[in-house]
C-alpha positions as CSV (number, residue, x, y, z in Angstrom):
1,X,-4.2,39.3,36.5
2,X,-4.9,38.1,40.2
3,X,-2.6,35.8,42.0
4,X,-5.3,33.1,41.9
5,X,-5.8,33.2,38.2
6,X,-2.3,33.1,37.6
7,X,-1.5,29.9,39.7
8,X,-4.7,28.2,38.0
9,X,-3.1,28.8,34.5
10,X,0.3,27.5,35.7
11,X,-1.4,24.3,37.1
12,X,-3.5,23.9,33.9
13,X,-0.4,24.2,32.0
14,X,1.4,21.8,34.0
15,X,-1.3,19.1,33.9
16,X,-1.4,19.4,30.0
17,X,2.2,18.8,30.0
18,X,1.7,15.9,32.1
19,X,-0.9,14.4,30.0
20,X,0.9,14.9,26.7
21,X,3.8,13.3,28.2
22,X,1.9,10.2,29.0
23,X,0.7,9.5,25.5
24,X,2.5,6.4,24.3
25,X,4.8,6.9,21.3
26,X,5.9,4.3,19.0
27,X,9.1,5.8,17.4
28,X,10.3,2.5,15.7
29,X,9.6,3.6,12.1
30,X,12.3,5.8,10.7
31,X,14.3,6.0,7.5
32,X,17.3,4.5,9.1
33,X,15.3,1.4,10.5
34,X,13.8,1.1,7.0
35,X,17.4,0.9,5.5
36,X,18.6,-1.4,7.8
37,X,15.5,-3.7,7.3
38,X,15.5,-3.5,3.5
39,X,19.3,-3.4,2.6
40,X,20.1,-6.9,3.6
41,X,17.6,-8.4,1.1
42,X,19.0,-6.2,-1.8
43,X,22.6,-6.9,-1.8
44,X,23.1,-6.0,-5.3
45,X,21.6,-2.5,-5.1
46,X,22.8,0.6,-3.3
47,X,20.0,1.1,-0.9
48,X,20.1,4.4,0.8
49,X,17.5,6.6,2.6
50,X,16.7,9.8,0.7
51,X,17.5,12.9,2.7
52,X,15.9,16.4,2.3
53,X,17.6,18.5,-0.5
54,X,16.2,21.9,0.5
55,X,15.5,23.1,-2.9
56,X,15.9,27.0,-3.5
57,X,12.5,27.3,-5.0
58,X,10.4,26.0,-1.9
59,X,10.0,27.7,1.3
60,X,9.6,25.4,4.2
61,X,7.4,26.1,7.5
62,X,7.5,23.6,10.2
63,X,5.2,22.6,13.0
64,X,2.5,25.0,12.1
65,X,-0.8,24.4,14.4
66,X,-3.8,23.2,12.5
67,X,-6.2,21.7,15.3
68,X,-6.3,22.2,19.0
69,X,-7.3,19.2,20.8
70,X,-7.6,20.8,24.3
71,X,-5.0,18.8,25.9
72,X,-2.6,19.2,22.8
73,X,-2.2,20.7,19.5
74,X,-1.7,19.0,16.1
75,X,0.8,20.4,13.7
76,X,1.8,20.3,10.3
77,X,4.9,21.1,8.0
78,X,4.1,23.2,4.9
79,X,6.1,23.4,1.6
80,X,5.2,26.4,-0.4
81,X,6.6,26.9,-4.0
82,X,7.9,30.3,-4.5
83,X,5.9,32.4,-7.1
84,X,2.9,34.3,-7.7
85,X,-0.7,33.1,-8.2
86,X,-2.7,30.5,-6.6
87,X,-1.4,26.9,-6.7
88,X,-2.9,23.4,-6.5
89,X,-2.3,21.6,-3.2
90,X,-1.4,18.2,-1.9
91,X,-2.2,16.7,1.4
92,X,0.7,14.3,2.1
93,X,0.1,11.5,4.8
94,X,2.8,9.6,6.4
95,X,2.6,5.8,7.1
96,X,3.7,3.7,10.0
97,X,1.1,1.1,10.6
98,X,-1.4,3.5,12.0
99,X,0.7,3.7,15.2
100,X,4.3,4.8,14.1
101,X,5.9,7.4,11.9
102,X,5.8,11.2,11.5
103,X,5.5,14.0,9.2
104,X,9.1,14.4,8.9
105,X,9.4,10.9,7.1
106,X,7.8,12.8,4.0
107,X,10.0,15.7,3.7
108,X,12.0,14.7,0.7
109,X,9.0,13.8,-1.3
110,X,7.2,17.0,-0.2
111,X,10.0,19.1,-1.5
112,X,10.1,17.6,-4.7
113,X,6.3,17.9,-5.2
114,X,6.4,21.6,-3.9
115,X,9.4,22.4,-6.4
116,X,7.1,21.3,-9.1
117,X,4.6,24.3,-8.2
118,X,2.2,22.5,-5.6
119,X,1.5,23.7,-2.0
120,X,2.1,20.5,0.2
121,X,0.9,20.1,3.8
122,X,2.0,17.4,5.8
123,X,0.2,16.8,9.0
124,X,0.6,14.9,12.1
125,X,-2.6,13.0,13.2
126,X,-3.5,10.8,15.9
127,X,-2.2,7.2,15.9
128,X,-3.6,4.2,17.6
129,X,-1.5,4.4,20.7
130,X,-3.4,7.8,21.4
131,X,-6.9,7.4,19.8
132,X,-8.8,4.8,17.6
133,X,-10.3,5.2,14.4
134,X,-11.8,7.5,13.2
135,X,-9.9,10.0,15.0
136,X,-6.9,10.1,12.8
137,X,-9.1,10.2,9.7
138,X,-11.1,13.2,11.3
139,X,-7.9,15.1,12.0
140,X,-6.6,14.8,8.3
141,X,-9.9,16.2,7.1
142,X,-9.7,18.8,9.7
143,X,-6.2,19.7,8.2
144,X,-7.8,20.0,4.6
145,X,-10.4,22.3,6.0
146,X,-7.7,24.3,7.8
147,X,-5.7,24.6,4.5
148,X,-9.0,25.8,2.7
149,X,-9.5,28.3,5.3
150,X,-6.0,29.5,4.8
151,X,-6.1,29.5,1.2
152,X,-5.6,33.3,0.7
153,X,-2.5,33.5,3.1
154,X,-0.9,30.6,1.3
155,X,-2.2,31.0,-2.2
156,X,-4.0,27.7,-2.6
157,X,-6.4,27.1,-5.3
158,X,-9.2,25.2,-3.4
159,X,-10.6,23.6,-6.4
160,X,-7.6,21.6,-7.0
161,X,-6.6,19.5,-4.0
162,X,-5.2,16.0,-4.1
163,X,-4.7,13.5,-1.2
164,X,-1.7,11.3,-1.2
165,X,-0.4,8.7,1.5
166,X,2.1,6.0,1.8
167,X,1.2,2.8,3.6
168,X,-1.3,3.4,6.2
169,X,-1.2,7.0,4.9
170,X,-2.4,5.5,1.6
171,X,-5.2,3.7,3.1
172,X,-6.2,6.9,4.7
173,X,-5.6,8.9,1.6
174,X,-8.0,6.6,-0.5
175,X,-10.5,6.7,2.3
176,X,-10.6,10.3,2.6
177,X,-10.8,10.6,-1.2
178,X,-13.7,8.4,-1.5
179,X,-15.6,10.2,1.4
180,X,-14.7,13.9,1.2
181,X,-14.6,16.1,-1.9
182,X,-10.9,16.3,-3.2
183,X,-9.9,16.3,-6.9
184,X,-7.4,13.4,-7.0
185,X,-6.0,10.4,-5.0
186,X,-2.5,8.9,-4.7
187,X,-2.5,5.7,-2.8
188,X,1.3,4.5,-2.3
189,X,1.0,0.8,-1.1
190,X,-2.1,1.4,1.1
191,X,-4.7,-1.2,1.5
192,X,-8.2,-0.6,0.0
193,X,-10.2,-3.2,2.0
194,X,-9.2,-4.4,5.4
195,X,-11.0,-7.7,4.8
196,X,-10.1,-9.1,1.4
197,X,-8.6,-12.2,0.2
198,X,-5.2,-10.3,-0.6
199,X,-5.2,-8.6,2.9
200,X,-3.2,-9.8,5.8
201,X,-4.3,-7.1,8.2
202,X,-4.6,-8.4,11.6
203,X,-3.3,-7.2,15.0
204,X,-2.0,-3.7,13.7
205,X,-5.4,-3.1,12.1
206,X,-7.4,-4.2,15.0
207,X,-5.5,-1.8,17.3
208,X,-6.2,1.1,15.0
209,X,-9.8,0.2,14.2
210,X,-10.7,-0.9,17.8
211,X,-11.2,-4.8,17.6
212,X,-10.8,-7.5,15.3
213,X,-13.0,-8.1,12.2
214,X,-15.0,-10.7,13.9
215,X,-15.7,-8.3,16.7
216,X,-16.4,-5.0,14.6
217,X,-16.9,-6.1,11.0
218,X,-18.9,-2.8,10.2
219,X,-15.9,-0.6,11.2
220,X,-13.5,-2.6,9.1
221,X,-15.9,-2.2,6.2
222,X,-16.6,1.6,7.0
223,X,-12.8,2.2,7.2
224,X,-12.0,0.5,3.7
225,X,-12.1,2.7,0.6
226,X,-13.2,0.0,-1.4
227,X,-16.6,0.3,0.5
228,X,-17.2,3.8,-0.8
229,X,-15.7,4.0,-4.2
230,X,-18.3,5.1,-6.8
231,X,-18.9,7.3,-9.8
232,X,-17.9,10.5,-7.7
233,X,-14.6,9.2,-6.6
234,X,-11.9,11.5,-8.2
235,X,-9.1,10.3,-10.4
236,X,-6.6,8.0,-8.7
237,X,-3.1,6.8,-9.0
238,X,-1.6,3.6,-7.3
239,X,2.1,3.0,-6.8
240,X,2.6,-0.6,-5.8
241,X,5.6,-2.5,-4.3
242,X,6.1,-6.1,-4.8
243,X,3.6,-7.2,-2.2
244,X,0.1,-7.3,-3.4
245,X,-1.3,-7.5,0.1
246,X,-0.5,-3.7,0.6
247,X,-2.9,-2.8,-2.2
248,X,-5.6,-5.3,-1.2
249,X,-8.8,-4.3,-3.1
250,X,-7.1,-2.2,-5.8
251,X,-8.3,-4.3,-8.8
252,X,-12.0,-3.9,-7.6
253,X,-11.4,-0.2,-6.8
254,X,-10.0,0.5,-10.5
255,X,-12.8,-1.4,-12.0
256,X,-15.4,0.7,-10.4
257,X,-13.6,3.9,-11.8
258,X,-13.0,2.3,-15.2
259,X,-16.7,1.7,-15.2
260,X,-17.5,5.1,-14.6
261,X,-14.9,6.5,-17.0
262,X,-13.1,8.0,-14.5
263,X,-9.1,8.1,-15.0
264,X,-7.2,5.8,-12.8
265,X,-3.6,4.2,-13.2
266,X,-1.3,1.9,-11.5
267,X,2.4,1.6,-11.5
268,X,4.4,-1.2,-10.2
269,X,7.8,-0.5,-8.8
270,X,9.8,-3.3,-10.1
271,X,11.0,-5.7,-7.3
272,X,10.5,-2.9,-4.7
273,X,10.1,-3.5,-1.1
274,X,7.5,-1.7,1.1
275,X,8.4,1.6,2.1
276,X,10.2,2.2,-1.3
277,X,9.3,5.8,-1.4
278,X,11.9,6.5,1.3
279,X,14.7,4.8,-0.4
280,X,16.8,5.0,-3.6
281,X,16.7,3.7,-6.1
282,X,12.9,4.0,-6.0
283,X,12.4,7.4,-4.9
284,X,13.1,9.1,-8.2
285,X,10.3,7.1,-10.1
286,X,8.1,7.7,-7.2
287,X,8.4,11.4,-7.8
288,X,8.3,11.0,-11.4
289,X,5.0,9.2,-11.4
290,X,3.4,11.3,-8.8
291,X,4.1,14.5,-10.8
292,X,3.1,13.2,-14.0
293,X,-0.3,12.1,-12.3
294,X,-0.7,15.5,-10.6
295,X,0.2,17.5,-13.9
296,X,-2.7,15.5,-15.6
297,X,-5.4,15.7,-13.0
298,X,-4.9,18.9,-11.5
299,X,-2.7,21.4,-13.4
300,X,-4.2,20.5,-16.9
301,X,-7.8,21.1,-15.3
302,X,-8.8,24.8,-16.1
């Protein structure tokens, strides 16, 4: 390699590092911040953050590159159940108001789902401080495509893929599940319709979508899973906190599925706060309901 080429490579690398370092990050949404916020309202309960358990039956691979943006790469954490044969898979999407959060938030849940025999992929995706909708949605679909392309390596049954997400991740899971072919959806407290009588989405959604509803109503509608649900939508489970606004549009969504004889369920976590999936005592029922649904919709299908 010539001196000039070597120096150009170094300069390019430094420019990429500089660009990546300038991407704004919101690091406010963590398990610790959630415990601090929630515990003061539940003085009669022992509210604690759930920690990774590192089950022996699961192999974990961290920060696997699944997409190259040119100026940076996107990575995912994988949780692989040990054992022979192809296995169903779950794309698990973290929340954080479309501007915060990280894949590591989902590690305890991913471990438990993988221990039950599912390949679990937990990707990062571009958030609103870096790129507006539909960039994040496109990233997640690319993550599924990457998983399919790697199916032989990771022993994935590509005919049995579920998409699951929590909060903003639930919104994205429902949207992907109604616009891209997967076999099951699990929406954990994620809005189905941005503009809805039950919805209270405002500034945070506007940052994600690129403007207010009055400015870009078509984008708000397009980004809402309720706009797309129809007779081709796969079986869907909703896990709900005590706040109806986080699943705005759920009743109408379920009605479409029921009218099309598509299996759908909702489970209300008793008196649960938002972000209940990160906390005891709600983590265990979240895992239980998730696995019951996945076993019915993916493992039971031949």
